[in-house]
N, C-alpha and C positions, 0 to 999 in steps of 0.2 A: 503494499499499499504506500509505504513512504517513497521509495525510490522511483515509482511506476506512477504515481498520481492517480492512486486507483480510489480516494476517498468514498466513492460511492458503496464500498466494501464494508466498510465502518459498521454499520448494522448486524450485518452477519458475523463479523469478528466479535462485536459484543454480545449477541447470543450464544457463540459458542463459549466465552468465558464464562457468561452464567450458568453453562451445563456442565462446567468442570468445577471441581473442589479447590479452589486456590484463592483465598479470603484476600489477599492482598490486590489480586487483579480485579476481584470485584471491586473493591473501593476505586480504584482506576477507572474502570468501565462506569461507575457513577459520577466520576469528576468528569468523564468525557462525556456523559449524557446531559450534564447540567447545561452546555453550552454546544450542543451536536452540530447546529450549525455552522458555528465557527471552526470548530475542529474538522469538519468535512470539506470546508473551503478550504483550510490550510493544507489538506492532504490532496486536494483535487486540483487548485488553481496554480499554474506555473510561478507566478509570484512570491518573493521573500524577502524579509527585513531583516536576515540572518546576518549580514554583513554590519549592518548599523545596531544591531540588538544588544543595549546594554552600554553603549556608547553615550553618554552624556556629557557634552565637552563644558555646559554651565556648571554642571555638579562638581566636575575635575578643578575647575579654576576656582569655584568657593571654597573647595577643601584645601587648596594650596595656600590660601589666605587663613588659615585656620580661625575665621571669626574676629581677626584684627582689625577689620574694615567696614565698613557700611555699603548700603545698598551703591550709593553713587560711584564707588572705586569697583565695586563688582560690574556696574553696567560698563565702565571706562573700559575694565580689562576684557570683557567681552565683545565688545565694539574692536578694541585693537587686534584682539585675535582672528576675527574675521579675516 
């Protein structure tokens, strides 16, 4: 499903998990079903945000300053970094 973009097979996979005696996978399947449409889209569509996932430039700059300055300096550093 992951490598061949076959998210339409997810409901069948969830049924197979429920038929097995694996409680940890049951919890995982419950989590998938909470937002089934988004998970199916993520497994089906060719677009990905994986390259930028987790890269928050503003947080990095803010952490570099260790809270020593106010918002105005943070704003100036963000503008200069662009």
